[in-house]
C-alpha positions in Angstrom: 0.0 0.0 0.0 2.8 2.4 0.8 4.4 1.8 -2.6 1.1 2.8 -4.2 1.2 6.3 -2.6 5.0 6.7 -2.4 6.2 5.4 -5.7 9.5 7.4 -5.5 10.3 5.7 -2.1 10.7 9.2 -0.5 9.6 7.7 2.8 6.8 10.2 3.2 3.2 10.5 2.0 1.6 13.9 1.2 -1.9 14.7 2.5 -3.3 15.0 -1.1 -2.0 11.5 -2.1 -3.1 9.9 1.1 -6.6 11.4 0.8 -7.1 10.0 -2.7 -5.9 6.6 -1.6 -7.7 6.4 1.8 -11.0 7.3 0.1 -10.8 3.9 -1.6 -11.5 2.3 1.8 -15.2 3.2 1.4 -15.2 5.0 4.8 -16.9 8.3 5.3 -15.0 11.6 5.1 -15.7 12.1 8.8 -14.1 8.8 9.8 -11.1 9.4 7.4 -10.6 12.9 8.9 -10.4 11.4 12.4 -8.0 8.7 11.1 -5.8 11.4 9.5 -5.8 13.5 12.7 -4.6 10.5 14.8 -1.9 9.5 12.3 -0.6 13.0 11.5 0.5 13.5 15.1 2.2 16.9 14.7 -0.3 18.3 12.1 2.4 18.8 9.4 0.2 17.5 6.6 2.7 14.7 5.7 2.9 11.1 7.0 6.1 9.2 7.4 6.2 5.5 6.9 5.3 4.7 10.5 2.4 7.2 10.6 1.0 5.9 7.3 1.0 2.4 8.8 -1.0 3.8 11.8 -3.5 5.3 9.3 -3.8 1.9 7.5 -4.3 0.1 10.8 -7.1 2.6 11.9 -8.8 2.1 8.5 -8.8 -1.7 9.2 -10.3 -1.0 12.7 -13.0 1.2 11.2 -13.9 -1.4 8.5 -14.3 -4.0 11.2 -16.6 -2.0 13.4 -13.9 -1.1 16.0 -13.4 2.3 17.6 -11.2 4.7 15.6 -8.7 5.4 18.4 -5.1 4.8 19.2 -6.2 2.2 21.8 -7.5 0.1 19.0 -4.1 -0.2 17.3 -3.1 -3.3 19.1 -6.3 -5.2 18.5 -6.2 -8.1 16.0 -7.8 -7.0 12.7 -7.5 -8.3 9.1 -5.6 -6.0 6.7 -7.5 -2.9 5.4 -9.4 -3.3 2.1 -9.3 -0.7 -0.7 -11.2 -0.8 -4.0 -8.2 -0.9 -6.2 -7.5 -3.7 -8.7 -3.7 -3.5 -8.2 -4.2 -4.6 -4.6 -3.7 -8.4 -4.1 -6.4 -8.4 -1.4 -9.2 -7.6 -3.7 -11.3 -9.7 -6.1 -9.7 -9.2 -9.5 -11.9 -7.9 -12.2 -15.3 -8.4 -10.4 -17.5 -5.4 -10.7 -19.6 -4.9 -7.6 -22.7 -5.1 -9.7 -21.8 -8.7 -10.3 -21.3 -9.6 -6.7 -23.9 -11.9 -5.3 -26.1 -10.1 -2.7 -25.1 -11.1 0.8 -28.8 -11.3 1.8 -29.9 -14.9 1.0 -33.2 -15.6 -0.8 -34.7 -17.6 2.1 -33.9 -14.8 4.6 -35.2 -12.1 2.2 -38.6 -13.9 2.2 -38.7 -13.7 6.1 -37.6 -10.0 6.1 -40.3 -9.2 3.4 -42.9 -10.8 5.7 -41.9 -8.5 8.6 -41.8 -5.5 6.2 -45.3 -6.2 5.0 -46.6 -6.6 8.5 -45.5 -3.1 9.3 -47.9 -1.6 6.8 -45.5 0.2 4.4 -46.9 3.3 2.6 -46.0 3.4 -1.1 -43.5 0.6 -0.5 -41.6 2.6 2.2 -41.4 2.4 6.0 -40.7 5.5 8.1 -38.2 5.5 10.9 -41.1 5.4 13.4 -42.2 2.1 12.1 -38.8 0.5 11.9 -37.6 1.8 15.3 -39.7 -0.7 17.4 -38.4 -3.6 15.4 -34.8 -2.5 15.8 -35.3 -1.9 19.6 -36.8 -5.4 19.9 -33.3 -6.8 19.2 -32.0 -5.3 22.5 -28.8 -4.2 20.7 -27.1 -1.0 21.9 -28.6 2.2 20.6 -25.4 3.3 18.9 -25.2 0.0 17.0 -28.8 0.4 15.9 -28.1 4.0 14.8 -25.3 2.7 12.6 -27.6 -0.1 11.2 -30.1 2.6 10.2 -27.4 4.8 8.7 -26.1 1.9 6.6 -29.4 0.6 5.5 -31.0 3.9 4.5 -28.9 3.8 1.3 -30.6 6.7 -0.5 -30.7 8.9 2.6 -34.4 9.6 2.3 -35.3 8.8 6.0 -37.3 5.8 4.9 -36.5 2.1 4.1 -37.8 0.3 1.1 -38.1 -3.5 0.9 -34.4 -4.0 0.0 -33.1 -1.5 2.5 -35.2 -3.1 5.2 -33.6 -6.5 4.4 -30.1 -4.9 4.8 -31.1 -3.6 8.2 -32.4 -7.0 9.3 -29.3 -8.7 8.0 -27.0 -6.3 10.0 -29.2 -6.8 13.1 -28.8 -10.6 12.9 -25.0 -10.2 12.3 -24.8 -8.0 15.4 -26.8 -10.5 17.4 -24.3 -13.2 16.3 -21.5 -10.9 17.8 -20.3 -9.9 14.3 -19.1 -6.3 14.2 -21.4 -3.9 12.2 -19.1 -2.3 9.6 -18.6 1.5 9.5 -19.5 1.6 5.8 -21.8 -0.6 3.7 -19.8 -3.5 2.1 -20.3 -3.8 -1.7 -21.8 -7.2 -1.3 -24.5 -5.8 1.0 -25.7 -3.1 -1.4 -28.9 -4.4 -2.9 -28.6 -5.1 -6.6 -31.5 -2.5 -7.2 -29.2 0.2 -5.6 -26.0 -0.6 -7.5 -24.7 1.8 -10.1 -24.4 0.1 -13.5 -20.8 1.5 -14.0 -19.3 0.4 -10.7 -15.7 0.3 -9.9 -14.1 -3.1 -9.2 -15.6 -4.1 -5.9 -13.8 -4.8 -2.7 -14.1 -8.0 -0.7 -17.3 -8.2 1.3 -16.7 -6.9 4.8 -19.1 -9.5 6.3 -16.8 -12.4 7.5 -17.6 -15.8 6.0 -18.4 -17.1 9.5 -21.3 -14.6 9.7 -22.8 -16.0 6.5 -22.5 -19.6 7.8 -24.1 -18.8 11.1 -26.7 -16.7 9.4 -28.1 -19.8 7.7 -28.8 -21.6 11.0 -30.7 -18.7 12.6 -34.2 -19.4 13.9 -36.9 -18.2 11.5 -37.1 -14.5 12.3 -37.1 -15.4 16.1 -37.1 -12.1 18.0 -38.8 -10.3 15.2 -41.9 -12.5 14.9 -44.0 -11.2 12.1 -47.2 -12.6 13.4 -47.3 -10.9 16.8 -48.4 -7.3 16.7 -45.5 -4.9 17.5 -46.0 -2.8 20.5 -44.0 0.4 21.1 
């Protein structure tokens, strides 16, 4: 990764070069700004080799749902992922539009049943209708807030059928103790929301173990569609 941004082997990375590269992580500008501030310790706008490695490690932490802080640096995390075909860690030549959707068909049927039971208006559910379902999971409010942020893909304050399925998928992953990612992995973006001319997609952020355990989950369990939801 260092060679990609420091091709001359100068041993330093300029802010402009680092910004372009780090954006490929798929993290928000807010998170990347925090990562830069922590890595660029004396605010000089340039990272040396060690500081660049700190930035990469923090990107990996953020991508795996960990806190972006110096105390996370010693936690075991897989290498960071960037949407760049020259990186060996990425799927070569697979456009994200061709990635299979992480939400399995049998799970989607269950999520659709819950969606319909909440009386959507024009195919959309407002936050007020989704909130009790999320709270039913008993997950921490900050995690549920991130689930909502990630699943409201078009940022309209409502969830359509596919976005709701993403929210349910993330809730079940969180209940299985899988970290909720800081940005939506390419594999979780519903096919209906994918841009036709997509850049080569990064590896899905949901670990394979989550997918395996996901199959054996009880049918909807905590979010029983038949019982009326009470506030």
